[in-house]
C-alpha positions in Angstrom: -87.3 52.8 -4.5 -84.0 50.7 -5.7 -81.1 51.0 -3.0 -78.5 51.2 -5.6 -80.3 54.9 -6.7 -79.6 56.1 -2.9 -76.9 58.0 -1.4 -76.5 58.6 2.0 -74.8 61.4 4.4 -72.9 60.5 7.6 -76.1 59.6 9.8 -77.9 57.3 6.9 -80.1 59.5 6.1 -81.1 58.8 2.1 -81.2 60.8 -0.9 -81.4 60.5 -4.6 -79.9 63.6 -5.3 -75.8 64.0 -5.1 -74.9 67.0 -3.2 -72.5 67.9 -0.1 -74.5 66.8 2.5 -75.6 63.2 0.8 -72.0 62.5 -0.9 -71.8 58.9 -0.1 -72.6 56.0 -2.3 -74.3 54.4 -4.0 -72.2 51.5 -3.1 -73.5 49.0 -5.9 -74.6 50.4 -9.3 -76.3 47.7 -10.6 -78.6 45.1 -8.6 -76.8 41.8 -8.9 -77.6 38.8 -11.1 -76.8 35.4 -11.0 -75.9 34.0 -14.1 -76.1 30.4 -12.7 -80.0 31.1 -12.5 -82.1 29.0 -15.0 -84.6 32.2 -15.6 -83.7 35.1 -16.0 -86.4 37.0 -14.7 -85.4 35.4 -11.3 -81.8 36.1 -11.7 -81.8 38.7 -9.1 -84.4 37.7 -6.5 -84.0 37.2 -2.9 -85.7 34.8 -0.7 -85.2 34.1 2.8 -84.2 30.4 4.2 -82.7 29.3 7.1 -79.0 29.2 6.9 -78.8 28.8 3.1 -81.3 26.2 2.9 -82.6 25.1 -0.4 -85.4 27.6 -1.6 -88.8 26.0 -2.3 -88.7 28.7 -6.0 -86.5 29.3 -8.3 -84.1 32.3 -7.0 -80.8 33.9 -8.1 -79.9 34.4 -4.0 -80.8 33.0 -0.4 -80.2 35.3 2.4 -80.2 34.1 6.2 -82.4 36.5 7.4 -84.4 34.2 10.5 -86.8 37.6 11.2 -83.1 39.5 11.9 -81.8 36.6 13.9 -80.0 34.9 11.2 -76.5 35.4 9.9 -77.2 37.5 7.0 -75.1 35.2 4.7 -76.2 35.5 1.2 -75.8 32.4 -1.2 -76.0 32.6 -4.8 -78.0 29.8 -6.3 -77.3 26.5 -8.4 -78.2 26.0 -11.9 -81.7 24.4 -10.4 -82.2 28.0 -9.0 -83.0 26.8 -5.5 -79.9 25.1 -4.1 -77.3 27.6 -2.3 -73.8 27.1 -3.7 -71.3 26.3 -0.7 -68.3 28.9 -0.4 
């Protein structure tokens, strides 16, 4: 289920229905797309890399995950679709 369709309650349980219990969110009304990405099909894709290192494949965004030990930072890629844009 796409996260941008979910609502949450105060205990982070989720539902697609808006009720008095599930009254938080959704916080993103649509999936972000990187306008610099060279392919429309990959403009919303996210690839996990280490500290924003270049992706091996074309993607819209790179994410420093490192199995949960990363910084959690997300970078948009440049016009090559692989190199993170410095922030």
